[in-house]
N, C-alpha and C positions, 0 to 999 in steps of 0.2 A: 416223116414229120419229126422235127426236132423239138426239144423241150421249150424253146422260146415261143413256139407257135401255140402252145396249149394255154387256154384262158380258163381261169377258175370262175365259176358263176355261183354266187351265194344264192341259196334256195330258201326263201321264207318258209316257215313251218306250214305244212299242209298243202303246199303248192308243188307242182312238178317242175322239172328242169326247163321244159319248153316254156312254161308260163314265166319262170324266173328270167329267161333270156329276153322275153318280150318286155318284162318290167324294166330290165336294164336299158332297153332301147327307148322306153317311153318316159322314164322318171326324170330325165334331164330336159324334157321338152319345155318349150316356152309357147306362149299364145301365138297361134298362127302356124306352128310347125305342122308339117304333113309327113306321114310315113306311108309309103305305098305298100301294097300287098307283096310286091316283089322284095322290098327292103325287109319287111317283117318275116317273110318266108326264108330269106337268106340268113337272117339272124337266129331264127328258132328251128329251122329245118322242117317245118310243116306248113302246108298251105293255110293261110289265115283268111281267105275269102269266105263268103257266107256259106259256101258248100264244102269248104276245106276241112281237113282233119284237125287243123289247129285253131279253128274258129272258137271253140269253147275255151281254149287256152287264152286266146286274145280277149274274150269277154271277162275271164277271171283276172287277167292282167289289168284291164281297164278299171274294174271294180277295186282292185288292190291300190292302184295309183290314185283313184279318187279318195279312198279312205286314208291313205298314208302320205300322199304328196300334194293333195289339194289341186290336182290337175284333172281336167275333164277332157277325155278323148272320145270322139264319136266318129262312126263311119260316115263318110261323105257319099251320099247316094249317087250311084252310077259313075263313080270316079275311081273305084278300086283302091281306096286309101282311107286312112283315118286322120283326123285333124285335132289338134289341141285347141279347144274353144276359148274364145274371149268371154269376159263376163256377160256381155249382152247376148251372146249366143247361148250361154248357159241358162240365162233367164228364159229365153225362148224355148229351150229344150225342156226345162222344168214345167213351163206352162203347157206345152204340148203333151207332156206325160200326164198332167192333171186332166186334160180333156180326154185323153185316151182312157184313163181310169174311169172317168164319168160315163163314157160310152159303154164300157164293159159292165158297169154297175146297172145302167139303165136296161141293158139287154138281159142281165141276170134277173132283174125285177120282172120283166116280161116273161122270161122263161119260168121263173118260180110261180108266177100267177097262173100258169097253165095246169098246175097240179090241182086236182079236185080235193079240196080241203076235207070234205065230208068223208072221204075214203081213208083218211089218215087217223092213226091213233093219237092220243093226247100228246105223247112225247114228240112224235114226228111233226104234228101240227105246230107245236110250240117252236120246234127247231126251224121249220120252214118260215113261219111268220117272223121270227126273230131275224133270220138271215135276210129275208126280204126287207125288213125295216133297216137293217144295217146297210144293205145295198142302196136303198132309197135315200138314206142319209148321205152316203158317199156321192150319189148322183146329184143330190141337191147342193152339197158343198163344193162340187167341182164345176158348177155352172159359172159362166162369166159374170152374170149378174150378182151372184153371191160374192165373187171376188171384188167386184166394184163396191158392193155394200160394206164388205170388211175393210177395204181401203178407206172408204168414207168415214168409218167409225174409228179408224186408227188402230185396228187390230193387227198386231204383228207377231203374235205367238199363238200356238195351238191351245185350245180349250182343254182343261184337265178332264180326265175321264169321269170323275164324280159329278162335275157340273154338267157334262154332256148327258150322262145317264139321268140326271135330275130333269133335264129338259124333256125327256120322254115320259116322265111321270104324268099320269092323267090327273087333272084337277077337278 
């Protein structure tokens, strides 16, 4: 190997060389670009498929690209590749994440409800009930009907914490 073949890769603080190589491959992407697992593996030297040793590096690179380059890359199911998403695809991804969070919160409420409250001390009881209330709120806010109601009211920003907590105050 001669000196002309050596490529220097800038490594962002806190990330590994493997992740930096993936970032280099993804940061110049445009909507609709596709990078196969073979391409990514060739660039970083680790398998980036879902069971590969470089999968975590790929996920770190995807998060870094979203935060710093405003590009959204996601794995295409059953295709062994990742794709740079168009705005409509990003909206669909965000909506599906909200539904996923809602399902997890509804399940957490059911799981938390199985605990016999009478057997808990005052501190544990308060922690459990507060956590169930939080999950219940998340489940409620993640429903499609809630989204439709928010759209109808023209709500385009998150409620501040103090107003949200005031809504829980008993009258």
